[in-house]
C-alpha angles and dihedrals in degrees: 000000000000124000089244090056091052091063094064125206116335116260114255111251120238130206095230092053092047092051093049092051092047093049092044092052094054098053110092111218090233090060090065097039098265127130114243096214124181133299097032115163093199131046090218136050124319117229089251091055094048090049090051093049094045095044098239138107124279088232091060092050089051091049091051093050093046094047095245093117105055104166111052114176125244089254092055093047092049091051091050092049091053094045092048093046092234121185120239091263093046091050090053089049091051091055091046092052089051093047093240129131110246116239107242116255095333090296127138110272116231101171116135108228120222091246094054090045090054089051089056092046096047099048102060093147094054126067107243127176127182121210133184121236091275091054098253112147108241101167141005139170126247096265093050089054091048090051101044103023135273107293096191097095093046126098120236089258091052090050091055111109096212094048092049094046099045100036108022133078119272113291135206097284119091114211128195112223090256093049091049093050094049093044094049093047092050095048094048090048089050091053092048091051095047092047089058092048095048106035094160097057107109096188092054094049093047088053092054092044093050092047091052091049096044106037120051089192092055091045092052093049091046091054092045093064091211119173119225140158139200118254132185109275145153121252136181122233116192103211115194093219106043104018131237119352122196104207134180109231120208123179117204124189121218109249110253092002145070105249116121119209115203113200121189119197141168130207111267112262094017124131089249091053089055091050090050089054090051091049090051088058094045094047123179106343132151107257133180107264132186112268092249094052123098131190117233140074116000109208123223104249 
């Protein structure tokens, strides 16, 4: 077999890969604080350098350029646009090539996608809340509101999970010390990550600044730079109308986006499932609550 036959059929070119290679070739290493060195085959950035600047693996950059990674997220595209020093028009073109909606002006997106809206509409018997990347509640179904409190009279700041947890009175969720520690670490890490992704969002940065100035606990966690993530877990919500509910909490992330969907469920036939059914009948009603309790967003522990 000839050497030419060993190569196989040529790989089909893709517009996204072509654009990335073209933009990478035009960025001088010195323009991004890198030393050019000797023996460079390209006047621009190597794949390894682009990966370093964008905070992703070299393998993923290669897959993007070769057309083997066809659905990069908005976070990935934003990081590539910053690393490649793209203009506003070029950034918009990058998102268009990837088939992704461009976040407006570097600000935190809060648009409810049709798929997530259908999820809310089609799960009436399950409490479902939708949060943006900074953990501000932007939508919920009727049962979620009945469980955690009607969010409609609250301001955006009051609907923010981090603000409520670190600055407000105790809510309906009961945390163990370990649950509280893991939850707080994960939420602070989320806010740090989203602040880096959306540096031009003034509301987001005022939130972080106010949290650091108001909550010593938040400020300490922010300075600690700890890394944490959310995992499926069970939490207890003490509802003033139907009593304690032991609910499994799952957090789903919108594919290619930043929305977080929090789904609360109970095993079929359990006491908690029966109390959820009762709560679904009661709906959002004003009930007598303990003085320390506050309606609003109930954070996943």
